[in-house]
N, CA, C and O atoms as a GROMACS GRO file, in nm:
protein
  612
    1UNK      N    1  -2.841   0.046   0.616
    1UNK     CA    2  -2.701   0.018   0.619
    1UNK      C    3  -2.646  -0.006   0.478
    1UNK      O    4  -2.538   0.040   0.444
    2UNK      N    5  -2.723  -0.079   0.397
    2UNK     CA    6  -2.677  -0.103   0.260
    2UNK      C    7  -2.653   0.027   0.185
    2UNK      O    8  -2.556   0.040   0.110
    3UNK      N    9  -2.742   0.124   0.205
    3UNK     CA   10  -2.727   0.253   0.139
    3UNK      C   11  -2.599   0.322   0.185
    3UNK      O   12  -2.525   0.376   0.102
    4UNK      N   13  -2.572   0.322   0.313
    4UNK     CA   14  -2.451   0.384   0.366
    4UNK      C   15  -2.327   0.315   0.310
    4UNK      O   16  -2.229   0.381   0.276
    5UNK      N   17  -2.331   0.183   0.302
    5UNK     CA   18  -2.217   0.109   0.248
    5UNK      C   19  -2.199   0.134   0.099
    5UNK      O   20  -2.086   0.139   0.050
    6UNK      N   21  -2.309   0.149   0.027
    6UNK     CA   22  -2.299   0.183  -0.116
    6UNK      C   23  -2.234   0.319  -0.134
    6UNK      O   24  -2.148   0.337  -0.220
    7UNK      N   25  -2.275   0.416  -0.052
    7UNK     CA   26  -2.213   0.549  -0.059
    7UNK      C   27  -2.065   0.542  -0.025
    7UNK      O   28  -1.982   0.605  -0.090
    8UNK      N   29  -2.032   0.464   0.077
    8UNK     CA   30  -1.892   0.448   0.116
    8UNK      C   31  -1.811   0.387   0.002
    8UNK      O   32  -1.701   0.432  -0.027
    9UNK      N   33  -1.866   0.286  -0.062
    9UNK     CA   34  -1.795   0.223  -0.173
    9UNK      C   35  -1.777   0.320  -0.290
    9UNK      O   36  -1.671   0.323  -0.352
   10UNK      N   37  -1.879   0.399  -0.320
   10UNK     CA   38  -1.867   0.499  -0.426
   10UNK      C   39  -1.757   0.599  -0.394
   10UNK      O   40  -1.676   0.634  -0.479
   11UNK      N   41  -1.755   0.644  -0.268
   11UNK     CA   42  -1.652   0.740  -0.227
   11UNK      C   43  -1.514   0.677  -0.234
   11UNK      O   44  -1.417   0.740  -0.277
   12UNK      N   45  -1.505   0.552  -0.191
   12UNK     CA   46  -1.377   0.482  -0.190
   12UNK      C   47  -1.324   0.462  -0.332
   12UNK      O   48  -1.206   0.483  -0.358
   13UNK      N   49  -1.412   0.420  -0.423
   13UNK     CA   50  -1.366   0.394  -0.559
   13UNK      C   51  -1.336   0.521  -0.638
   13UNK      O   52  -1.259   0.518  -0.734
   14UNK      N   53  -1.397   0.633  -0.598
   14UNK     CA   54  -1.375   0.756  -0.673
   14UNK      C   55  -1.262   0.843  -0.617
   14UNK      O   56  -1.222   0.941  -0.680
   15UNK      N   57  -1.210   0.809  -0.500
   15UNK     CA   58  -1.104   0.894  -0.443
   15UNK      C   59  -0.972   0.869  -0.515
   15UNK      O   60  -0.948   0.761  -0.568
   16UNK      N   61  -0.888   0.971  -0.515
   16UNK     CA   62  -0.756   0.954  -0.579
   16UNK      C   63  -0.674   0.847  -0.507
   16UNK      O   64  -0.683   0.832  -0.385
   17UNK      N   65  -0.595   0.776  -0.583
   17UNK     CA   66  -0.508   0.671  -0.529
   17UNK      C   67  -0.362   0.712  -0.545
   17UNK      O   68  -0.327   0.789  -0.634
   18UNK      N   69  -0.279   0.659  -0.457
   18UNK     CA   70  -0.135   0.680  -0.470
   18UNK      C   71  -0.089   0.606  -0.596
   18UNK      O   72  -0.147   0.505  -0.634
   19UNK      N   73   0.015   0.657  -0.657
   19UNK     CA   74   0.069   0.591  -0.776
   19UNK      C   75   0.217   0.620  -0.787
   19UNK      O   76   0.259   0.709  -0.862
   20UNK      N   77   0.297   0.544  -0.711
   20UNK     CA   78   0.441   0.567  -0.710
   20UNK      C   79   0.514   0.487  -0.817
   20UNK      O   80   0.637   0.492  -0.826
   21UNK      N   81   0.440   0.413  -0.895
   21UNK     CA   82   0.508   0.338  -0.999
   21UNK      C   83   0.467   0.194  -1.003
   21UNK      O   84   0.350   0.159  -0.993
   22UNK      N   85   0.569   0.111  -1.019
   22UNK     CA   86   0.544  -0.032  -1.039
   22UNK      C   87   0.606  -0.114  -0.928
   22UNK      O   88   0.672  -0.062  -0.838
   23UNK      N   89   0.584  -0.243  -0.936
   23UNK     CA   90   0.650  -0.336  -0.847
   23UNK      C   91   0.612  -0.317  -0.701
   23UNK      O   92   0.496  -0.296  -0.667
   24UNK      N   93   0.714  -0.326  -0.616
   24UNK     CA   94   0.694  -0.318  -0.472
   24UNK      C   95   0.633  -0.184  -0.432
   24UNK      O   96   0.553  -0.177  -0.339
   25UNK      N   97   0.671  -0.077  -0.502
   25UNK     CA   98   0.615   0.056  -0.472
   25UNK      C   99   0.464   0.058  -0.498
   25UNK      O  100   0.389   0.120  -0.422
   26UNK      N  101   0.421  -0.008  -0.603
   26UNK     CA  102   0.277  -0.014  -0.633
   26UNK      C  103   0.203  -0.096  -0.528
   26UNK      O  104   0.091  -0.061  -0.489
   27UNK      N  105   0.264  -0.204  -0.481
   27UNK     CA  106   0.205  -0.283  -0.374
   27UNK      C  107   0.193  -0.199  -0.248
   27UNK      O  108   0.089  -0.198  -0.182
   28UNK      N  109   0.298  -0.128  -0.214
   28UNK     CA  110   0.298  -0.040  -0.096
   28UNK      C  111   0.187   0.064  -0.107
   28UNK      O  112   0.114   0.088  -0.011
   29UNK      N  113   0.175   0.125  -0.223
   29UNK     CA  114   0.071   0.226  -0.244
   29UNK      C  115  -0.068   0.169  -0.222
   29UNK      O  116  -0.152   0.232  -0.157
   30UNK      N  117  -0.093   0.051  -0.275
   30UNK     CA  118  -0.225  -0.011  -0.259
   30UNK      C  119  -0.255  -0.038  -0.112
   30UNK      O  120  -0.369  -0.020  -0.068
   31UNK      N  121  -0.155  -0.079  -0.037
   31UNK     CA  122  -0.174  -0.106   0.105
   31UNK      C  123  -0.189   0.023   0.185
   31UNK      O  124  -0.269   0.029   0.278
   32UNK      N  125  -0.114   0.126   0.148
   32UNK     CA  126  -0.130   0.256   0.214
   32UNK      C  127  -0.269   0.312   0.193
   32UNK      O  128  -0.325   0.376   0.283
   33UNK      N  129  -0.326   0.288   0.076
   33UNK     CA  130  -0.460   0.339   0.047
   33UNK      C  131  -0.568   0.277   0.135
   33UNK      O  132  -0.678   0.332   0.146
   34UNK      N  133  -0.539   0.166   0.198
   34UNK     CA  134  -0.636   0.100   0.287
   34UNK      C  135  -0.630   0.160   0.427
   34UNK      O  136  -0.732   0.166   0.496
   35UNK      N  137  -0.514   0.203   0.469
   35UNK     CA  138  -0.493   0.246   0.608
   35UNK      C  139  -0.565   0.377   0.642
   35UNK      O  140  -0.586   0.460   0.554
   36UNK      N  141  -0.602   0.395   0.768
   36UNK     CA  142  -0.666   0.519   0.814
   36UNK      C  143  -0.561   0.626   0.844
   36UNK      O  144  -0.535   0.658   0.960
   37UNK      N  145  -0.502   0.681   0.739
   37UNK     CA  146  -0.393   0.777   0.755
   37UNK      C  147  -0.441   0.922   0.756
   37UNK      O  148  -0.365   1.012   0.793
   38UNK      N  149  -0.566   0.945   0.716
   38UNK     CA  150  -0.623   1.080   0.715
   38UNK      C  151  -0.755   1.075   0.792
   38UNK      O  152  -0.809   0.966   0.814
   39UNK      N  153  -0.807   1.190   0.832
   39UNK     CA  154  -0.938   1.188   0.899
   39UNK      C  155  -1.047   1.125   0.812
   39UNK      O  156  -1.132   1.052   0.862
   40UNK      N  157  -1.045   1.152   0.682
   40UNK     CA  158  -1.145   1.095   0.592
   40UNK      C  159  -1.132   0.943   0.583
   40UNK      O  160  -1.232   0.871   0.586
   41UNK      N  161  -1.008   0.895   0.572
   41UNK     CA  162  -0.985   0.751   0.566
   41UNK      C  163  -1.022   0.684   0.698
   41UNK      O  164  -1.072   0.572   0.700
   42UNK      N  165  -0.998   0.754   0.808
   42UNK     CA  166  -1.037   0.701   0.939
   42UNK      C  167  -1.188   0.687   0.948
   42UNK      O  168  -1.238   0.584   0.992
   43UNK      N  169  -1.260   0.790   0.906
   43UNK     CA  170  -1.407   0.784   0.907
   43UNK      C  171  -1.458   0.669   0.819
   43UNK      O  172  -1.547   0.595   0.860
   44UNK      N  173  -1.402   0.655   0.701
   44UNK     CA  174  -1.444   0.548   0.612
   44UNK      C  175  -1.416   0.411   0.672
   44UNK      O  176  -1.500   0.321   0.665
   45UNK      N  177  -1.300   0.395   0.732
   45UNK     CA  178  -1.267   0.267   0.794
   45UNK      C  179  -1.355   0.238   0.914
   45UNK      O  180  -1.389   0.122   0.939
   46UNK      N  181  -1.392   0.340   0.989
   46UNK     CA  182  -1.484   0.318   1.103
   46UNK      C  183  -1.618   0.265   1.053
   46UNK      O  184  -1.674   0.172   1.110
   47UNK      N  185  -1.669   0.325   0.947
   47UNK     CA  186  -1.797   0.279   0.891
   47UNK      C  187  -1.782   0.134   0.844
   47UNK      O  188  -1.867   0.050   0.872
   48UNK      N  189  -1.675   0.108   0.772
   48UNK     CA  190  -1.652  -0.026   0.716
   48UNK      C  191  -1.642  -0.130   0.826
   48UNK      O  192  -1.711  -0.232   0.822
   49UNK      N  193  -1.557  -0.104   0.925
   49UNK     CA  194  -1.536  -0.201   1.032
   49UNK      C  195  -1.664  -0.219   1.114
   49UNK      O  196  -1.696  -0.331   1.155
   50UNK      N  197  -1.737  -0.111   1.137
   50UNK     CA  198  -1.860  -0.123   1.216
   50UNK      C  199  -1.967  -0.202   1.141
   50UNK      O  200  -2.062  -0.250   1.203
   51UNK      N  201  -1.953  -0.217   1.012
   51UNK     CA  202  -2.052  -0.294   0.936
   51UNK      C  203  -2.022  -0.443   0.932
   51UNK      O  204  -2.103  -0.521   0.884
   52UNK      N  205  -1.907  -0.484   0.982
   52UNK     CA  206  -1.871  -0.625   0.978
   52UNK      C  207  -1.970  -0.713   1.052
   52UNK      O  208  -2.003  -0.823   1.007
   53UNK      N  209  -2.019  -0.666   1.166
   53UNK     CA  210  -2.114  -0.745   1.244
   53UNK      C  211  -2.238  -0.777   1.160
   53UNK      O  212  -2.284  -0.891   1.157
   54UNK      N  213  -2.290  -0.675   1.093
   54UNK     CA  214  -2.407  -0.697   1.008
   54UNK      C  215  -2.374  -0.792   0.894
   54UNK      O  216  -2.455  -0.877   0.857
   55UNK      N  217  -2.254  -0.779   0.838
   55UNK     CA  218  -2.214  -0.865   0.727
   55UNK      C  219  -2.201  -1.011   0.770
   55UNK      O  220  -2.226  -1.102   0.691
   56UNK      N  221  -2.163  -1.031   0.893
   56UNK     CA  222  -2.150  -1.169   0.942
   56UNK      C  223  -2.285  -1.237   0.964
   56UNK      O  224  -2.295  -1.360   0.964
   57UNK      N  225  -2.389  -1.156   0.982
   57UNK     CA  226  -2.520  -1.214   1.009
   57UNK      C  227  -2.617  -1.207   0.890
   57UNK      O  228  -2.725  -1.265   0.896
   58UNK      N  229  -2.578  -1.139   0.785
   58UNK     CA  230  -2.664  -1.125   0.667
   58UNK      C  231  -2.598  -1.198   0.550
   58UNK      O  232  -2.493  -1.154   0.503
   59UNK      N  233  -2.657  -1.307   0.502
   59UNK     CA  234  -2.593  -1.386   0.396
   59UNK      C  235  -2.561  -1.306   0.269
   59UNK      O  236  -2.455  -1.326   0.210
   60UNK      N  237  -2.650  -1.216   0.227
   60UNK     CA  238  -2.624  -1.139   0.106
   60UNK      C  239  -2.507  -1.042   0.126
   60UNK      O  240  -2.419  -1.031   0.041
   61UNK      N  241  -2.508  -0.973   0.239
   61UNK     CA  242  -2.401  -0.879   0.269
   61UNK      C  243  -2.269  -0.954   0.290
   61UNK      O  244  -2.163  -0.907   0.249
   62UNK      N  245  -2.278  -1.069   0.352
   62UNK     CA  246  -2.160  -1.152   0.372
   62UNK      C  247  -2.098  -1.190   0.239
   62UNK      O  248  -1.976  -1.179   0.221
   63UNK      N  249  -2.180  -1.235   0.146
   63UNK     CA  250  -2.130  -1.273   0.013
   63UNK      C  251  -2.069  -1.153  -0.060
   63UNK      O  252  -1.968  -1.167  -0.128
   64UNK      N  253  -2.131  -1.036  -0.043
   64UNK     CA  254  -2.079  -0.916  -0.106
   64UNK      C  255  -1.942  -0.880  -0.049
   64UNK      O  256  -1.850  -0.846  -0.125
   65UNK      N  257  -1.927  -0.888   0.083
   65UNK     CA  258  -1.798  -0.859   0.146
   65UNK      C  259  -1.693  -0.960   0.101
   65UNK      O  260  -1.580  -0.922   0.068
   66UNK      N  261  -1.730  -1.087   0.100
   66UNK     CA  262  -1.635  -1.190   0.056
   66UNK      C  263  -1.587  -1.162  -0.085
   66UNK      O  264  -1.469  -1.176  -0.116
   67UNK      N  265  -1.680  -1.121  -0.173
   67UNK     CA  266  -1.643  -1.088  -0.311
   67UNK      C  267  -1.547  -0.969  -0.314
   67UNK      O  268  -1.448  -0.971  -0.386
   68UNK      N  269  -1.577  -0.865  -0.237
   68UNK     CA  270  -1.492  -0.745  -0.236
   68UNK      C  271  -1.352  -0.776  -0.184
   68UNK      O  272  -1.253  -0.729  -0.241
   69UNK      N  273  -1.344  -0.854  -0.077
   69UNK     CA  274  -1.212  -0.889  -0.024
   69UNK      C  275  -1.134  -0.977  -0.122
   69UNK      O  276  -1.013  -0.964  -0.135
   70UNK      N  277  -1.204  -1.065  -0.192
   70UNK     CA  278  -1.139  -1.148  -0.292
   70UNK      C  279  -1.088  -1.063  -0.408
   70UNK      O  280  -0.977  -1.086  -0.457
   71UNK      N  281  -1.167  -0.966  -0.451
   71UNK     CA  282  -1.122  -0.875  -0.558
   71UNK      C  283  -1.000  -0.796  -0.513
   71UNK      O  284  -0.906  -0.775  -0.591
   72UNK      N  285  -1.001  -0.751  -0.389
   72UNK     CA  286  -0.886  -0.677  -0.336
   72UNK      C  287  -0.762  -0.766  -0.335
   72UNK      O  288  -0.654  -0.722  -0.373
   73UNK      N  289  -0.776  -0.891  -0.292
   73UNK     CA  290  -0.662  -0.984  -0.293
   73UNK      C  291  -0.613  -1.008  -0.436
   73UNK      O  292  -0.492  -1.018  -0.458
   74UNK      N  293  -0.705  -1.017  -0.531
   74UNK     CA  294  -0.664  -1.036  -0.670
   74UNK      C  295  -0.581  -0.918  -0.719
   74UNK      O  296  -0.478  -0.937  -0.784
   75UNK      N  297  -0.625  -0.796  -0.686
   75UNK     CA  298  -0.548  -0.677  -0.727
   75UNK      C  299  -0.411  -0.674  -0.659
   75UNK      O  300  -0.310  -0.639  -0.721
   76UNK      N  301  -0.408  -0.712  -0.531
   76UNK     CA  302  -0.280  -0.718  -0.461
   76UNK      C  303  -0.191  -0.827  -0.521
   76UNK      O  304  -0.070  -0.809  -0.533
   77UNK      N  305  -0.251  -0.940  -0.558
   77UNK     CA  306  -0.174  -1.050  -0.621
   77UNK      C  307  -0.107  -1.004  -0.748
   77UNK      O  308   0.008  -1.040  -0.776
   78UNK      N  309  -0.178  -0.924  -0.827
   78UNK     CA  310  -0.119  -0.871  -0.951
   78UNK      C  311   0.002  -0.784  -0.920
   78UNK      O  312   0.102  -0.790  -0.991
   79UNK      N  313  -0.007  -0.705  -0.816
   79UNK     CA  314   0.106  -0.618  -0.779
   79UNK      C  315   0.221  -0.700  -0.723
   79UNK      O  316   0.338  -0.668  -0.748
   80UNK      N  317   0.189  -0.803  -0.647
   80UNK     CA  318   0.295  -0.891  -0.596
   80UNK      C  319   0.366  -0.958  -0.712
   80UNK      O  320   0.489  -0.961  -0.716
   81UNK      N  321   0.291  -1.012  -0.807
   81UNK     CA  322   0.351  -1.079  -0.923
   81UNK      C  323   0.438  -0.982  -1.002
   81UNK      O  324   0.546  -1.020  -1.048
   82UNK      N  325   0.394  -0.859  -1.018
   82UNK     CA  326   0.474  -0.760  -1.090
   82UNK      C  327   0.604  -0.731  -1.015
   82UNK      O  328   0.710  -0.717  -1.077
   83UNK      N  329   0.597  -0.722  -0.882
   83UNK     CA  330   0.717  -0.698  -0.802
   83UNK      C  331   0.812  -0.818  -0.812
   83UNK      O  332   0.934  -0.801  -0.813
   84UNK      N  333   0.756  -0.938  -0.819
   84UNK     CA  334   0.839  -1.057  -0.835
   84UNK      C  335   0.908  -1.057  -0.970
   84UNK      O  336   1.026  -1.092  -0.980
   85UNK      N  337   0.836  -1.018  -1.075
   85UNK     CA  338   0.894  -1.013  -1.210
   85UNK      C  339   1.009  -0.913  -1.216
   85UNK      O  340   1.105  -0.933  -1.290
   86UNK      N  341   0.999  -0.805  -1.138
   86UNK     CA  342   1.105  -0.704  -1.133
   86UNK      C  343   1.219  -0.744  -1.039
   86UNK      O  344   1.319  -0.673  -1.029
   87UNK      N  345   1.203  -0.856  -0.970
   87UNK     CA  346   1.304  -0.903  -0.876
   87UNK      C  347   1.300  -0.829  -0.742
   87UNK      O  348   1.395  -0.837  -0.664
   88UNK      N  349   1.191  -0.758  -0.716
   88UNK     CA  350   1.180  -0.682  -0.591
   88UNK      C  351   1.120  -0.764  -0.478
   88UNK      O  352   1.129  -0.725  -0.361
   89UNK      N  353   1.059  -0.875  -0.510
   89UNK     CA  354   1.009  -0.970  -0.412
   89UNK      C  355   1.055  -1.108  -0.454
   89UNK      O  356   1.064  -1.137  -0.573
   90UNK      N  357   1.083  -1.195  -0.358
   90UNK     CA  358   1.128  -1.330  -0.393
   90UNK      C  359   1.015  -1.413  -0.451
   90UNK      O  360   0.898  -1.378  -0.439
   91UNK      N  361   1.051  -1.524  -0.515
   91UNK     CA  362   0.949  -1.611  -0.571
   91UNK      C  363   0.856  -1.664  -0.461
   91UNK      O  364   0.892  -1.668  -0.343
   92UNK      N  365   0.740  -1.702  -0.503
   92UNK     CA  366   0.640  -1.756  -0.412
   92UNK      C  367   0.504  -1.736  -0.475
   92UNK      O  368   0.491  -1.671  -0.580
   93UNK      N  369   0.404  -1.790  -0.413
   93UNK     CA  370   0.268  -1.779  -0.464
   93UNK      C  371   0.216  -1.638  -0.440
   93UNK      O  372   0.195  -1.599  -0.325
   94UNK      N  373   0.194  -1.559  -0.546
   94UNK     CA  374   0.146  -1.421  -0.528
   94UNK      C  375   0.014  -1.412  -0.451
   94UNK      O  376  -0.006  -1.317  -0.375
   95UNK      N  377  -0.075  -1.510  -0.470
   95UNK     CA  378  -0.203  -1.507  -0.399
   95UNK      C  379  -0.182  -1.527  -0.249
   95UNK      O  380  -0.250  -1.465  -0.168
   96UNK      N  381  -0.089  -1.613  -0.213
   96UNK     CA  382  -0.058  -1.638  -0.073
   96UNK      C  383   0.002  -1.512  -0.009
   96UNK      O  384  -0.036  -1.474   0.102
   97UNK      N  385   0.094  -1.450  -0.078
   97UNK     CA  386   0.158  -1.328  -0.028
   97UNK      C  387   0.056  -1.215  -0.016
   97UNK      O  388   0.056  -1.141   0.082
   98UNK      N  389  -0.032  -1.203  -0.116
   98UNK     CA  390  -0.135  -1.098  -0.114
   98UNK      C  391  -0.231  -1.120   0.002
   98UNK      O  392  -0.272  -1.023   0.066
   99UNK      N  393  -0.268  -1.244   0.029
   99UNK     CA  394  -0.358  -1.273   0.142
   99UNK      C  395  -0.293  -1.233   0.273
   99UNK      O  396  -0.359  -1.178   0.361
  100UNK      N  397  -0.165  -1.260   0.287
  100UNK     CA  398  -0.094  -1.220   0.408
  100UNK      C  399  -0.086  -1.069   0.422
  100UNK      O  400  -0.104  -1.015   0.531
  101UNK      N  401  -0.059  -1.000   0.311
  101UNK     CA  402  -0.050  -0.854   0.314
  101UNK      C  403  -0.185  -0.792   0.347
  101UNK      O  404  -0.193  -0.698   0.426
  102UNK      N  405  -0.291  -0.844   0.287
  102UNK     CA  406  -0.425  -0.792   0.317
  102UNK      C  407  -0.459  -0.815   0.463
  102UNK      O  408  -0.513  -0.726   0.529
  103UNK      N  409  -0.428  -0.931   0.514
  103UNK     CA  410  -0.455  -0.962   0.655
  103UNK      C  411  -0.378  -0.870   0.747
  103UNK      O  412  -0.432  -0.821   0.846
  104UNK      N  413  -0.252  -0.847   0.716
  104UNK     CA  414  -0.170  -0.756   0.797
  104UNK      C  415  -0.232  -0.616   0.801
  104UNK      O  416  -0.249  -0.558   0.908
  105UNK      N  417  -0.266  -0.564   0.684
  105UNK     CA  418  -0.316  -0.426   0.677
  105UNK      C  419  -0.453  -0.414   0.745
  105UNK      O  420  -0.478  -0.316   0.815
  106UNK      N  421  -0.540  -0.512   0.725
  106UNK     CA  422  -0.670  -0.504   0.792
  106UNK      C  423  -0.655  -0.512   0.943
  106UNK      O  424  -0.729  -0.446   1.016
  107UNK      N  425  -0.562  -0.591   0.990
  107UNK     CA  426  -0.534  -0.595   1.134
  107UNK      C  427  -0.480  -0.462   1.184
  107UNK      O  428  -0.515  -0.418   1.294
  108UNK      N  429  -0.396  -0.398   1.104
  108UNK     CA  430  -0.343  -0.267   1.140
  108UNK      C  431  -0.453  -0.162   1.142
  108UNK      O  432  -0.453  -0.073   1.227
  109UNK      N  433  -0.547  -0.172   1.049
  109UNK     CA  434  -0.662  -0.081   1.049
  109UNK      C  435  -0.736  -0.091   1.182
  109UNK      O  436  -0.768   0.011   1.244
  110UNK      N  437  -0.764  -0.212   1.226
  110UNK     CA  438  -0.837  -0.232   1.351
  110UNK      C  439  -0.758  -0.174   1.468
  110UNK      O  440  -0.814  -0.105   1.553
  111UNK      N  441  -0.628  -0.201   1.473
  111UNK     CA  442  -0.545  -0.146   1.581
  111UNK      C  443  -0.549   0.007   1.582
  111UNK      O  444  -0.562   0.068   1.687
  112UNK      N  445  -0.538   0.066   1.465
  112UNK     CA  446  -0.538   0.212   1.455
  112UNK      C  447  -0.672   0.273   1.494
  112UNK      O  448  -0.676   0.382   1.551
  113UNK      N  449  -0.781   0.203   1.464
  113UNK     CA  450  -0.912   0.255   1.501
  113UNK      C  451  -0.936   0.246   1.652
  113UNK      O  452  -0.995   0.336   1.710
  114UNK      N  453  -0.889   0.139   1.714
  114UNK     CA  454  -0.911   0.122   1.856
  114UNK      C  455  -0.809   0.193   1.943
  114UNK      O  456  -0.837   0.226   2.058
  115UNK      N  457  -0.691   0.216   1.890
  115UNK     CA  458  -0.586   0.281   1.968
  115UNK      C  459  -0.513   0.385   1.882
  115UNK      O  460  -0.395   0.369   1.851
  116UNK      N  461  -0.584   0.492   1.842
  116UNK     CA  462  -0.523   0.589   1.752
  116UNK      C  463  -0.397   0.656   1.808
  116UNK      O  464  -0.308   0.691   1.731
  117UNK      N  465  -0.389   0.674   1.938
  117UNK     CA  466  -0.269   0.736   1.995
  117UNK      C  467  -0.149   0.642   1.983
  117UNK      O  468  -0.036   0.689   1.966
  118UNK      N  469  -0.171   0.513   1.991
  118UNK     CA  470  -0.064   0.416   1.979
  118UNK      C  471  -0.028   0.386   1.834
  118UNK      O  472   0.083   0.340   1.804
  119UNK      N  473  -0.121   0.414   1.743
  119UNK     CA  474  -0.100   0.384   1.601
  119UNK      C  475  -0.130   0.506   1.515
  119UNK      O  476  -0.219   0.500   1.429
  120UNK      N  477  -0.059   0.616   1.537
  120UNK     CA  478  -0.082   0.733   1.452
  120UNK      C  479  -0.034   0.702   1.309
  120UNK      O  480   0.034   0.602   1.286
  121UNK      N  481  -0.071   0.787   1.214
  121UNK     CA  482  -0.034   0.760   1.074
  121UNK      C  483   0.114   0.726   1.053
  121UNK      O  484   0.145   0.632   0.980
  122UNK      N  485   0.203   0.800   1.115
  122UNK     CA  486   0.346   0.773   1.094
  122UNK      C  487   0.383   0.632   1.138
  122UNK      O  488   0.460   0.564   1.070
  123UNK      N  489   0.330   0.588   1.250
  123UNK     CA  490   0.360   0.453   1.298
  123UNK      C  491   0.298   0.348   1.206
  123UNK      O  492   0.360   0.244   1.181
  124UNK      N  493   0.178   0.374   1.155
  124UNK     CA  494   0.117   0.279   1.062
  124UNK      C  495   0.206   0.260   0.939
  124UNK      O  496   0.227   0.147   0.893
  125UNK      N  497   0.258   0.370   0.887
  125UNK     CA  498   0.344   0.362   0.769
  125UNK      C  499   0.473   0.288   0.804
  125UNK      O  500   0.520   0.206   0.725
  126UNK      N  501   0.530   0.315   0.919
  126UNK     CA  502   0.652   0.245   0.962
  126UNK      C  503   0.628   0.095   0.974
  126UNK      O  504   0.708   0.014   0.929
  127UNK      N  505   0.516   0.059   1.036
  127UNK     CA  506   0.484  -0.083   1.051
  127UNK      C  507   0.461  -0.150   0.916
  127UNK      O  508   0.504  -0.263   0.894
  128UNK      N  509   0.394  -0.080   0.826
  128UNK     CA  510   0.375  -0.135   0.691
  128UNK      C  511   0.509  -0.154   0.622
  128UNK      O  512   0.534  -0.258   0.560
  129UNK      N  513   0.595  -0.055   0.631
  129UNK     CA  514   0.727  -0.067   0.567
  129UNK      C  515   0.809  -0.180   0.628
  129UNK      O  516   0.880  -0.250   0.557
  130UNK      N  517   0.799  -0.198   0.760
  130UNK     CA  518   0.867  -0.310   0.824
  130UNK      C  519   0.811  -0.443   0.772
  130UNK      O  520   0.887  -0.536   0.745
  131UNK      N  521   0.679  -0.451   0.759
  131UNK     CA  522   0.617  -0.572   0.707
  131UNK      C  523   0.666  -0.600   0.564
  131UNK      O  524   0.703  -0.713   0.532
  132UNK      N  525   0.664  -0.498   0.481
  132UNK     CA  526   0.709  -0.517   0.343
  132UNK      C  527   0.856  -0.558   0.336
  132UNK      O  528   0.895  -0.635   0.249
  133UNK      N  529   0.936  -0.507   0.427
  133UNK     CA  530   1.078  -0.546   0.431
  133UNK      C  531   1.093  -0.695   0.460
  133UNK      O  532   1.183  -0.760   0.407
  134UNK      N  533   1.004  -0.749   0.544
  134UNK     CA  534   1.012  -0.893   0.571
  134UNK      C  535   0.977  -0.974   0.447
  134UNK      O  536   1.026  -1.086   0.431
  135UNK      N  537   0.893  -0.920   0.360
  135UNK     CA  538   0.859  -0.992   0.238
  135UNK      C  539   0.979  -1.004   0.145
  135UNK      O  540   0.992  -1.104   0.073
  136UNK      N  541   1.066  -0.906   0.146
  136UNK     CA  542   1.180  -0.910   0.054
  136UNK      C  543   1.285  -1.011   0.098
  136UNK      O  544   1.369  -1.051   0.018
  137UNK      N  545   1.281  -1.052   0.225
  137UNK     CA  546   1.381  -1.147   0.274
  137UNK      C  547   1.322  -1.284   0.303
  137UNK      O  548   1.394  -1.375   0.346
  138UNK      N  549   1.193  -1.300   0.279
  138UNK     CA  550   1.130  -1.427   0.310
  138UNK      C  551   1.170  -1.534   0.210
  138UNK      O  552   1.215  -1.506   0.100
  139UNK      N  553   1.153  -1.658   0.252
  139UNK     CA  554   1.176  -1.770   0.162
  139UNK      C  555   1.041  -1.828   0.124
  139UNK      O  556   0.939  -1.802   0.189
  140UNK      N  557   1.041  -1.905   0.021
  140UNK     CA  558   0.919  -1.971  -0.024
  140UNK      C  559   0.877  -2.071   0.084
  140UNK      O  560   0.952  -2.164   0.113
  141UNK      N  561   0.758  -2.053   0.145
  141UNK     CA  562   0.717  -2.141   0.255
  141UNK      C  563   0.704  -2.286   0.215
  141UNK      O  564   0.704  -2.374   0.302
  142UNK      N  565   0.693  -2.316   0.087
  142UNK     CA  566   0.680  -2.455   0.046
  142UNK      C  567   0.814  -2.527   0.052
  142UNK      O  568   0.818  -2.650   0.040
  143UNK      N  569   0.924  -2.453   0.070
  143UNK     CA  570   1.055  -2.516   0.076
  143UNK      C  571   1.107  -2.531   0.218
  143UNK      O  572   1.216  -2.583   0.239
  144UNK      N  573   1.031  -2.485   0.316
  144UNK     CA  574   1.074  -2.491   0.455
  144UNK      C  575   1.038  -2.628   0.513
  144UNK      O  576   0.926  -2.676   0.498
  145UNK      N  577   1.135  -2.689   0.578
  145UNK     CA  578   1.111  -2.815   0.646
  145UNK      C  579   1.054  -2.782   0.783
  145UNK      O  580   1.114  -2.706   0.860
  146UNK      N  581   0.940  -2.836   0.813
  146UNK     CA  582   0.874  -2.809   0.940
  146UNK      C  583   0.901  -2.922   1.039
  146UNK      O  584   0.907  -3.039   1.002
  147UNK      N  585   0.916  -2.884   1.164
  147UNK     CA  586   0.934  -2.983   1.271
  147UNK      C  587   0.797  -3.022   1.326
  147UNK      O  588   0.705  -2.940   1.334
  148UNK      N  589   0.785  -3.148   1.364
  148UNK     CA  590   0.660  -3.185   1.428
  148UNK      C  591   0.668  -3.144   1.575
  148UNK      O  592   0.776  -3.114   1.624
  149UNK      N  593   0.555  -3.142   1.646
  149UNK     CA  594   0.552  -3.094   1.785
  149UNK      C  595   0.643  -3.173   1.878
  149UNK      O  596   0.682  -3.122   1.983
  150UNK      N  597   0.678  -3.296   1.842
  150UNK     CA  598   0.765  -3.379   1.926
  150UNK      C  599   0.913  -3.357   1.896
  150UNK      O  600   0.998  -3.426   1.952
  151UNK      N  601   0.943  -3.263   1.810
  151UNK     CA  602   1.083  -3.228   1.781
  151UNK      C  603   1.143  -3.296   1.660
  151UNK      O  604   1.256  -3.266   1.624
  152UNK      N  605   1.072  -3.386   1.598
  152UNK     CA  606   1.124  -3.452   1.478
  152UNK      C  607   1.096  -3.371   1.354
  152UNK      O  608   1.030  -3.267   1.361
  153UNK      N  609   1.145  -3.417   1.241
  153UNK     CA  610   1.121  -3.350   1.114
  153UNK      C  611   0.995  -3.401   1.050
  153UNK      O  612   0.957  -3.356   0.942
   0.00000   0.00000   0.00000
């Protein structure tokens, strides 16, 4: 399995990436590159997702996956920060926003793999664009007053 995952990682890192520019467009491109929008990307995502079980039970593989996901979040954080500097995303913690974006896209990957007819490429892109639109109108979560379960502040 490690050999197959190494080959997958080599293929993933060597494939061409979208590059629409800077800011929010660059964030969108990075997220699109994760989605199973082509047969090749679908195959790669199937291998990746099917390896999660092994990664959860193997400490070395688990640590490797944790490192890779953290690196991915760091790259997304850089793109979020750049979009914020351009005024394309509101202020907020770039790492927090990147973690949410990564979580959204990975969840969409799973949905598309299990229900490809319900989540064809066009719908995946639409859902991603809808998600990104919510980021442009969000407020900084640290400024929101939360109610307690009993209805008080």
